[in-house]
C-alpha positions as CSV (number, residue, x, y, z in Angstrom):
1,M,-13.5,10.9,-48.5
2,G,-12.3,11.8,-45.0
3,K,-9.4,10.5,-43.0
4,E,-10.0,8.4,-39.8
5,L,-8.1,7.9,-36.6
6,T,-8.6,5.6,-33.6
7,I,-7.5,6.3,-30.1
8,Y,-7.5,3.7,-27.2
9,Y,-7.4,5.6,-23.9
10,T,-6.8,4.3,-20.4
11,S,-6.4,6.2,-17.2
12,D,-6.2,5.6,-13.4
13,T,-5.3,1.9,-13.9
14,H,-3.6,2.0,-10.5
15,G,-1.3,-0.9,-10.9
16,H,-3.9,-3.3,-12.2
17,M,-2.0,-5.4,-14.7
18,F,-3.1,-9.0,-14.0
19,P,-6.8,-10.1,-14.1
20,V,-7.1,-10.7,-10.4
21,N,-8.8,-9.1,-7.4
22,Y,-6.1,-8.9,-4.8
23,A,-8.5,-8.6,-1.9
24,S,-10.1,-11.9,-2.6
25,G,-7.4,-13.5,-4.6
26,Q,-9.9,-14.5,-7.2
27,P,-9.8,-13.9,-11.0
28,E,-11.6,-11.0,-12.6
29,A,-11.9,-9.5,-16.1
30,S,-9.6,-6.6,-15.7
31,G,-6.0,-5.5,-16.0
32,L,-3.6,-4.0,-18.6
33,L,-2.7,-7.5,-19.9
34,N,-6.3,-8.2,-20.7
35,M,-6.8,-4.8,-22.3
36,A,-3.8,-5.6,-24.6
37,S,-5.7,-8.5,-26.1
38,V,-8.6,-6.2,-27.1
39,I,-6.6,-3.5,-28.8
40,R,-6.3,-3.6,-32.6
41,K,-3.5,-1.3,-33.6
42,D,-2.5,-0.1,-37.1
43,G,-0.8,3.0,-38.5
44,N,-3.8,5.2,-37.9
45,T,-4.2,4.2,-34.2
46,L,-2.8,5.7,-31.1
47,V,-2.7,4.2,-27.6
48,L,-2.7,6.8,-24.8
49,D,-2.8,6.8,-21.0
50,G,-3.8,9.5,-18.5
51,G,-1.7,8.6,-15.5
52,D,-1.9,7.1,-12.0
53,S,-0.3,3.9,-13.1
54,L,2.4,3.2,-10.5
55,Q,0.3,3.0,-7.3
56,G,-2.8,1.1,-6.2
57,T,-2.2,-2.7,-6.0
58,P,-0.1,-4.9,-3.8
59,L,1.9,-5.9,-6.9
60,T,3.1,-2.3,-7.5
61,A,3.8,-1.8,-3.8
62,Y,5.7,-5.0,-3.6
63,Y,7.7,-4.3,-6.8
64,L,8.7,-0.9,-5.7
65,E,10.1,-2.3,-2.4
66,H,12.0,-5.1,-4.2
67,R,12.6,-3.6,-7.6
68,Q,16.4,-4.3,-7.4
69,D,15.4,-8.1,-7.7
70,W,13.6,-7.8,-11.0
71,P,15.1,-7.0,-14.5
72,F,12.0,-5.3,-15.7
73,H,9.4,-2.7,-14.8
74,P,6.0,-4.5,-14.7
75,V,3.9,-1.4,-15.5
76,A,6.2,-0.5,-18.4
77,E,6.0,-4.1,-19.7
78,A,2.2,-4.2,-19.5
79,F,1.8,-0.9,-21.3
80,R,4.4,-2.1,-23.9
81,A,2.1,-5.1,-24.6
82,M,-0.7,-2.6,-25.2
83,G,1.4,-0.6,-27.7
84,L,1.3,2.5,-25.6
85,D,2.4,5.6,-27.6
86,Y,2.1,8.5,-25.2
87,F,1.0,9.1,-21.6
88,T,0.8,11.9,-19.0
89,L,1.5,11.7,-15.3
90,G,-1.1,11.3,-12.5
91,N,-0.8,12.6,-9.0
92,H,-0.1,9.2,-7.6
93,D,2.8,8.7,-10.0
94,F,4.8,11.0,-7.8
95,N,4.2,9.0,-4.6
96,Y,7.5,7.2,-4.7
97,G,9.8,10.1,-5.5
98,Y,12.1,11.2,-8.4
99,Q,14.2,8.0,-8.7
100,A,11.2,5.6,-9.0
101,L,9.6,7.9,-11.5
102,K,12.8,8.1,-13.5
103,E,13.1,4.3,-13.6
104,Y,9.6,4.0,-14.9
105,L,10.1,6.6,-17.6
106,E,13.4,5.0,-18.7
107,A,11.8,1.6,-18.9
108,S,8.8,2.8,-21.0
109,D,8.8,2.7,-24.8
110,A,6.2,5.4,-24.8
111,V,6.7,9.2,-24.6
112,C,5.7,11.1,-21.5
113,L,3.9,14.4,-22.2
114,C,3.3,16.6,-19.2
115,A,3.5,20.3,-20.0
116,N,3.1,21.5,-16.4
117,V,5.9,19.3,-14.9
118,E,9.3,20.9,-15.0
119,D,12.2,18.5,-14.4
120,V,14.8,20.7,-12.7
121,R,17.5,18.0,-13.0
122,G,16.7,17.3,-16.7
123,E,16.9,13.6,-16.4
124,L,13.4,12.4,-17.1
125,G,12.8,13.1,-20.7
126,I,9.4,14.6,-20.2
127,Q,8.1,16.6,-23.2
128,K,5.5,19.4,-23.3
129,E,3.9,18.4,-26.6
130,T,4.4,16.6,-29.8
131,V,2.9,16.1,-33.3
132,H,2.4,12.5,-34.4
133,V,1.8,11.9,-38.1
134,L,-0.5,8.9,-38.8
135,E,0.0,6.6,-41.8
136,N,-2.9,8.4,-43.6
137,G,-1.1,11.7,-43.1
138,L,-3.2,13.1,-40.3
139,R,-1.2,15.2,-37.9
140,I,-2.2,14.6,-34.3
141,G,-1.0,17.3,-31.8
142,L,-0.7,15.9,-28.3
143,T,0.0,17.3,-24.9
144,G,-0.7,16.4,-21.3
145,V,-1.1,18.1,-17.9
146,V,-1.7,16.9,-14.3
147,T,-3.7,18.6,-11.5
148,D,-1.4,20.9,-9.6
149,F,-3.0,19.7,-6.4
150,V,0.0,17.4,-6.5
151,N,1.7,20.3,-4.7
152,V,-0.9,20.1,-2.0
153,W,-0.9,16.3,-1.5
154,E,2.6,15.1,-2.1
155,A,5.3,14.9,0.5
156,P,8.0,17.6,-0.4
157,C,10.7,14.9,-0.5
158,N,8.9,13.2,-3.4
159,L,8.8,16.4,-5.5
160,E,12.5,17.2,-5.1
161,G,13.9,18.0,-8.6
162,L,10.4,18.7,-9.9
163,R,8.1,21.7,-10.2
164,V,4.3,21.2,-10.9
165,T,2.9,24.4,-12.4
166,D,-0.6,25.7,-13.3
167,P,-2.2,23.1,-15.6
168,F,-4.5,25.6,-17.3
169,E,-1.7,28.0,-18.3
170,A,0.5,25.1,-19.4
171,A,-2.3,23.6,-21.5
172,K,-3.1,27.0,-23.0
173,A,0.5,27.5,-24.0
174,A,0.8,24.0,-25.5
175,W,-2.4,24.5,-27.5
176,A,-1.1,27.8,-28.9
177,R,2.0,26.0,-30.0
178,L,0.1,23.1,-31.5
179,K,-3.0,24.5,-33.1
180,D,-1.4,25.6,-36.4
181,R,0.7,22.4,-36.7
182,C,-1.9,19.7,-36.5
183,D,-5.2,18.5,-37.9
184,V,-6.5,17.1,-34.5
185,S,-5.4,18.5,-31.1
186,V,-5.5,16.2,-28.0
187,C,-5.0,17.1,-24.4
188,M,-4.6,14.4,-21.8
189,Y,-5.5,15.9,-18.5
190,H,-5.1,14.0,-15.2
191,G,-7.9,15.9,-13.6
192,G,-11.7,15.8,-13.7
193,F,-14.8,17.9,-14.2
194,E,-15.7,20.7,-11.8
195,K,-19.3,21.0,-13.1
196,D,-22.2,18.7,-13.2
197,L,-22.1,17.5,-16.8
198,E,-25.9,17.4,-17.1
199,T,-26.9,20.7,-15.4
200,G,-23.7,22.7,-15.7
201,L,-23.9,23.4,-11.9
202,C,-20.5,24.2,-10.4
203,L,-19.6,21.5,-8.0
204,S,-16.2,22.8,-6.8
205,D,-14.1,25.9,-7.2
206,S,-11.0,24.4,-5.6
207,R,-9.2,24.1,-8.9
208,E,-8.3,20.4,-8.2
209,N,-10.4,19.7,-11.3
210,I,-10.7,22.1,-14.2
211,A,-11.7,19.9,-17.2
212,C,-14.8,22.0,-18.0
213,R,-12.7,25.2,-18.1
214,L,-10.1,23.5,-20.3
215,G,-12.9,22.4,-22.7
216,E,-14.8,25.7,-22.7
217,E,-11.9,28.1,-22.9
218,L,-9.3,26.3,-25.0
219,G,-9.6,24.9,-28.5
220,F,-8.6,21.2,-28.2
221,D,-10.6,18.8,-30.3
222,L,-10.2,16.0,-27.7
223,L,-9.9,16.3,-23.9
224,L,-9.0,12.9,-22.3
225,T,-9.6,13.3,-18.5
226,G,-9.0,11.1,-15.4
227,H,-8.5,11.4,-11.7
228,Q,-12.1,11.4,-10.6
229,H,-12.7,7.7,-11.5
230,M,-15.9,8.7,-13.3
231,A,-17.3,6.9,-16.3
232,V,-17.8,9.5,-19.0
233,E,-18.2,7.9,-22.3
234,G,-18.4,11.2,-24.2
235,V,-19.6,14.7,-23.7
236,E,-19.2,17.9,-25.7
237,L,-17.8,20.9,-24.0
238,A,-18.1,24.0,-26.2
239,G,-16.8,22.0,-29.3
240,T,-14.3,19.8,-27.4
241,W,-15.1,16.1,-27.1
242,A,-14.3,15.0,-23.6
243,V,-14.1,11.5,-22.0
244,Q,-13.1,9.8,-18.8
245,P,-12.7,6.0,-18.1
246,P,-13.5,4.4,-14.8
247,A,-10.6,3.3,-12.6
248,N,-8.7,0.1,-12.0
249,A,-8.5,-1.2,-15.6
250,G,-11.9,-2.8,-15.9
251,K,-13.0,-0.7,-18.9
252,F,-11.2,1.7,-21.3
253,L,-12.2,3.9,-24.1
254,M,-12.1,3.7,-27.9
255,I,-12.4,7.1,-29.5
256,Q,-12.9,7.3,-33.3
257,G,-12.6,10.4,-35.3
258,E,-13.1,11.4,-38.9
259,I,-11.7,14.6,-40.6
260,Q,-13.2,15.6,-43.8
261,E,-11.4,17.4,-46.7
262,D,-13.2,20.6,-45.7
263,K,-11.6,20.1,-42.2
264,K,-14.9,19.3,-40.5
265,K,-14.3,16.9,-37.6
266,S,-16.6,14.4,-35.9
267,F,-15.8,12.1,-32.9
268,R,-17.5,9.2,-31.2
269,S,-16.4,7.1,-28.3
270,E,-17.4,3.9,-26.5
271,F,-16.3,1.9,-23.5
272,L,-14.6,-1.4,-24.1
273,D,-14.4,-4.2,-21.5
274,A,-10.9,-5.4,-20.5
275,G,-12.1,-8.9,-21.5
276,G,-11.3,-12.4,-20.3
277,R,-8.3,-13.2,-22.4
278,T,-4.7,-12.4,-21.4
279,L,-1.8,-12.2,-23.9
280,E,0.7,-15.1,-23.3
281,E,3.5,-12.6,-23.5
282,P,4.3,-10.6,-21.3
283,Y,2.0,-12.6,-18.9
284,T,4.6,-15.4,-18.8
285,R,7.4,-12.9,-18.2
286,L,5.6,-11.1,-15.3
287,L,4.1,-14.3,-13.8
288,P,7.0,-15.0,-11.4
289,L,6.6,-11.5,-9.8
290,E,2.8,-12.0,-9.5
291,K,3.3,-15.4,-7.9
292,Q,5.7,-13.9,-5.4
293,V,3.2,-11.2,-4.6
294,Q,0.4,-13.7,-4.0
295,A,2.6,-15.7,-1.7
296,W,3.5,-12.5,0.2
297,L,-0.1,-11.5,0.6
298,D,-1.0,-14.9,2.1
299,L,1.7,-14.7,4.8
300,P,0.1,-14.6,8.3
301,V,0.5,-11.4,10.2
302,G,-1.2,-12.2,13.5
303,S,-4.8,-12.2,14.8
304,L,-7.7,-10.2,16.1
305,R,-9.7,-11.3,19.1
306,E,-12.8,-11.1,16.9
307,A,-13.2,-10.7,13.2
308,I,-14.4,-7.4,11.8
309,A,-17.3,-7.8,9.4
310,P,-17.7,-5.5,6.4
311,E,-19.5,-2.3,7.5
312,G,-22.0,-0.4,5.5
313,K,-21.1,3.3,4.9
314,L,-24.2,4.7,6.5
315,E,-24.2,2.4,9.4
316,A,-20.6,3.1,10.2
317,A,-21.2,6.9,10.0
318,L,-24.1,6.6,12.4
319,R,-22.7,4.2,14.9
320,G,-18.9,4.0,14.4
321,S,-16.6,1.6,12.7
322,R,-14.6,-1.2,14.3
323,L,-12.2,-1.1,11.4
324,A,-11.6,2.6,11.9
325,D,-11.2,1.9,15.6
326,L,-8.4,-0.5,14.8
327,F,-6.7,2.0,12.5
328,N,-6.9,4.7,15.1
329,Q,-5.4,2.4,17.7
330,V,-2.4,1.8,15.4
331,Q,-2.0,5.5,14.7
332,L,-2.1,6.5,18.4
333,E,0.4,3.8,19.3
334,A,2.7,4.8,16.4
335,T,2.7,8.5,17.2
336,G,1.8,9.0,20.9
337,A,-0.7,11.7,19.8
338,D,-3.7,12.8,22.0
339,F,-6.2,12.2,19.2
340,S,-6.3,10.4,15.9
341,C,-8.6,10.4,12.9
342,T,-8.8,8.0,10.0
343,S,-11.0,7.3,7.0
344,L,-12.1,4.2,5.1
345,G,-12.2,3.3,1.4
346,N,-15.3,3.6,-0.8
347,E,-16.2,-0.1,-0.5
348,P,-17.2,-1.9,2.7
349,V,-14.3,-4.0,3.9
350,G,-13.7,-6.1,7.0
351,L,-10.8,-8.1,8.5
352,D,-10.7,-11.7,9.4
353,A,-9.7,-12.8,12.9
354,S,-6.7,-14.5,11.3
355,V,-4.9,-11.6,9.6
356,T,-2.8,-11.8,6.5
357,M,-1.0,-9.2,4.5
358,R,-3.8,-9.6,1.9
359,G,-6.3,-8.6,4.6
360,V,-4.3,-5.6,5.7
361,M,-3.8,-4.3,2.1
362,A,-7.5,-4.8,1.3
363,A,-8.7,-3.1,4.5
364,Y,-6.3,-0.1,4.3
365,L,-6.1,0.9,0.6
366,F,-4.0,4.0,0.7
367,S,-0.2,4.6,0.6
368,N,-0.4,7.1,3.4
369,T,2.1,8.1,6.0
370,L,1.2,9.8,9.3
371,T,1.5,13.4,10.4
372,V,1.0,14.8,13.9
373,L,-0.4,18.3,14.0
374,E,-0.8,20.8,16.8
375,V,-4.5,21.6,17.0
376,T,-6.9,23.7,19.0
377,E,-10.5,23.0,20.0
378,E,-11.5,25.4,17.2
379,V,-9.7,23.4,14.6
380,L,-11.2,20.1,15.9
381,R,-14.7,21.7,15.8
382,S,-14.2,22.8,12.2
383,C,-13.1,19.3,11.2
384,L,-16.0,17.6,13.0
385,E,-18.5,19.9,11.4
386,R,-17.2,18.8,8.0
387,C,-17.7,15.2,9.1
388,A,-21.2,16.0,10.2
389,S,-22.0,17.3,6.7
390,Y,-21.5,13.7,5.4
391,L,-25.0,13.0,6.6
392,E,-28.3,14.5,5.8
393,L,-32.0,13.9,6.5
394,R,-34.5,12.8,3.8
395,E,-38.1,12.4,5.0
396,G,-36.8,12.3,8.5
397,Q,-34.3,9.5,7.9
398,P,-30.4,9.8,7.8
399,C,-28.6,9.2,4.5
400,I,-25.3,10.1,2.9
401,S,-25.1,13.6,1.5
402,E,-24.9,14.0,-2.2
403,T,-21.9,16.3,-1.7
404,F,-19.9,13.2,-0.9
405,L,-21.3,11.2,-3.8
406,K,-21.1,13.6,-6.8
407,P,-19.3,14.2,-9.1
408,K,-17.1,11.6,-7.4
409,I,-17.8,9.1,-4.6
410,E,-15.8,10.3,-1.6
411,H,-16.6,8.2,1.4
412,Y,-12.9,8.4,2.2
413,N,-13.3,12.1,3.1
414,Y,-15.4,11.2,6.1
415,D,-13.2,10.8,9.2
416,F,-13.6,8.7,12.4
417,Y,-12.0,10.2,15.5
418,A,-10.4,8.5,18.5
419,G,-9.7,10.2,21.9
420,L,-12.8,12.4,21.7
421,S,-16.4,12.2,22.6
422,Y,-18.8,14.1,20.4
423,T,-22.4,14.3,19.2
424,F,-23.9,15.4,15.9
425,D,-27.5,16.6,15.6
426,L,-28.6,16.2,12.0
427,R,-31.7,18.3,12.6
428,R,-29.5,21.4,12.8
429,P,-28.1,23.2,9.7
430,V,-24.8,22.1,8.2
431,G,-22.0,24.0,10.1
432,S,-23.7,23.9,13.5
433,R,-24.4,20.2,14.0
434,L,-21.7,19.5,16.6
435,V,-23.6,19.8,19.8
436,R,-21.1,18.1,22.2
437,L,-17.3,17.8,22.2
438,T,-15.4,16.6,25.2
439,L,-12.6,14.3,26.3
440,P,-13.7,10.7,26.8
441,D,-14.1,11.3,30.6
442,G,-16.5,14.2,29.9
443,A,-14.0,17.0,30.6
444,P,-14.0,20.0,28.4
445,L,-11.0,20.5,26.0
446,G,-10.3,24.0,27.4
447,G,-8.0,26.5,25.8
448,R,-4.9,24.3,25.4
449,T,-3.4,22.7,22.3
450,Y,-3.4,19.0,21.5
451,R,-1.6,16.6,19.2
452,L,-3.8,15.2,16.4
453,C,-2.6,12.3,14.2
454,V,-3.8,12.4,10.6
455,S,-2.7,10.9,7.3
456,N,-0.3,13.0,5.2
457,Y,-3.2,13.3,2.8
458,R,-5.6,14.8,5.3
459,A,-2.8,17.0,6.8
460,T,-2.9,19.1,3.7
461,G,-6.5,20.1,4.3
462,T,-7.7,18.1,1.4
463,G,-11.3,16.7,1.4
464,G,-12.8,19.8,3.0
465,Y,-10.6,20.2,6.0
466,P,-8.8,23.6,5.4
467,A,-8.4,24.2,9.1
468,L,-5.7,21.5,9.2
469,R,-3.6,23.1,6.4
470,D,-2.1,25.8,8.6
471,C,-1.6,23.8,11.8
472,P,2.0,23.4,13.0
473,V,3.5,20.0,12.1
474,L,4.9,18.3,15.1
475,R,6.0,15.0,13.5
476,Q,6.1,13.6,10.0
477,G,6.3,9.8,9.7
478,N,7.8,7.9,6.8
479,E,6.4,4.4,7.2
480,E,3.2,3.7,5.3
481,V,0.1,2.9,7.4
482,P,-0.3,-0.7,6.1
483,E,3.2,-1.5,7.4
484,L,2.3,0.1,10.8
485,I,-0.9,-2.0,10.9
486,K,1.1,-5.2,10.2
487,K,3.6,-4.4,12.9
488,Y,0.9,-3.6,15.5
489,I,-0.9,-6.8,14.9
490,Q,2.3,-8.8,15.1
491,K,3.1,-7.2,18.4
492,Y,-0.2,-7.4,20.2
493,S,-1.9,-10.6,18.8
494,P,-4.6,-11.4,19.5
495,V,-5.5,-7.7,19.1
496,P,-8.6,-6.4,21.0
497,V,-10.4,-3.6,19.1
498,A,-11.9,-1.0,21.4
499,R,-13.4,2.4,20.8
500,N,-11.4,5.3,22.3
501,G,-14.1,7.9,23.0
502,E,-17.7,8.1,21.9
503,M,-19.6,9.2,18.8
504,K,-23.4,9.8,18.7
505,V,-25.6,10.9,15.9
506,M,-29.1,12.4,16.7
507,W,-31.8,12.8,14.1
508,K,-35.1,12.4,16.0
C-alpha cells in the first residue's frame, strides 16, 4: 500500500481576495477567500503559492498606500484562511520595495522559500529550501525560485537590500541538497515555459522563462510554475510533472501523488474552481477595508468630452486607440517629452465620459511609472518595426500575429505612439514594414536626438524592444500612471482626446 499526498497550488492571484470584479463592481466566483472554502486540509496536505500576490487589484494598491491605518495585512490574512504552508516570490512582489515585502513576510504564517533571492540585510526570513514531513511519514522537499528578469524590470530602489540570482543555478543547488533527504521533491518556480508544450518548439531564448529546462535537466518530481498566466493542468517534462494555474484566483490546482513502497511515484492534477462560497472569517475581518476601497473607486475624478468605447485589439492596431491617445496625452503633459508610447491591457476596455477611480484603474491596469529616454531615429525605427510585427496577413486579411498570442497573450507588448506620423505596410517582410516615419507636420526626424516617454517596464527593453535598453535615461518618475491620469482629468475636465500624429496600416 502506497502513501499519498495532496497539494493545493495557487499562483499569480494578483491581489484577488474578494469575489468581486473591480472594473464592474459586480460579484464573481473568484478570490482567495472563496478558494479557502474549497480546500480540504489534513496532515497529508500542503497548500502552496507561486507568487505575484501583492499587486494587481485596487484593494492591494489602496492598502499599500494606507497600510498604517489597518492592523492586518489582507493578503496574509486571506492566505492564512487557506492554510498556506509555503510560498515563493513573484516578480510583482518586489514592486513596492523592501519594507512592504518585509511587512508581508512578517504578517504571514507561511514560510517563504526562494533560493535565488539573497537578503543582504538579513531581515526577511527567506529560506532556500526545507523538508516537510507529512503525517503519513512522507518527506516532502520544497524549494522556490523566481525569474531573474526581476533585475531587468524592477526599479533599482525596490531591490535595495536584495540580490536576485540565476534561478536555474539556485534550483540546481537546492535540488542537490534535497534529493537524498526527501521522498518527493517540489520546486515552485515563478516563471513559465519557454517551449511549446505540444510540439517542443522553442518559443523564446530570453531566459525570462526556463521551466522546460528546469524539468528536463533537474530531477524534481513536481515543478509548480506561474508568471505566464497559462492554464497547464499537467504535463510531463522528462519525468517531472509540471503544472501552471491561470491568473487572478478564478481557478487553482489540486495535485495528488502516490508513492509506492518500491518508491515508484505517480502524480495527477486537476483544476478546481474558486467556487461561490466565501468563508465568514476572515471575510468579516477584511470587509471594512473592502468597503473603503469600493467607496474610493466610486469617487468622481472628472470627465471626458466624449466617452471612449471598448476597442477591439485588431481594430485598435489598425486604426489607433482613443484610450491610448488619452494615456499618451497624460504622459506628454507629465514629462514634457517629444514623443510618447503606451500599451493597453489584454482585454478591451473603455472609459465613461464621467470618470471615476474605478474607471481609471480598470482602463490602466499596470503599476508603472514613467521614464524619459534619449532616442535617435534609428531607435524609434527599431521599436516601430517591433510594433509592426504585431500584425500579419492571412489570406490577404490582417490579423494579430501568433507571436503575441503564444505561449502567452501579450497584447500589452504592442505600443501606440504619439508625436510621430508613421505607416506600416503588412505586405512587406517583418523587419522592413515601416515605410514612413516623420514628425506630425511631415518633416523628417533628421540626425538629432529626441526625448521619448515610456513606462519603466518598457524602458528595460522588455517585450521585444532591446533598442531601448541602452538609451540614456533623462528622467525617472516616481508617480504611478493611474495617479497621473487622475490628476490630468481633474485638471482639464472635460478632457478632449485628440491624436498627436498619424498612424496608417496598409495591406492591400
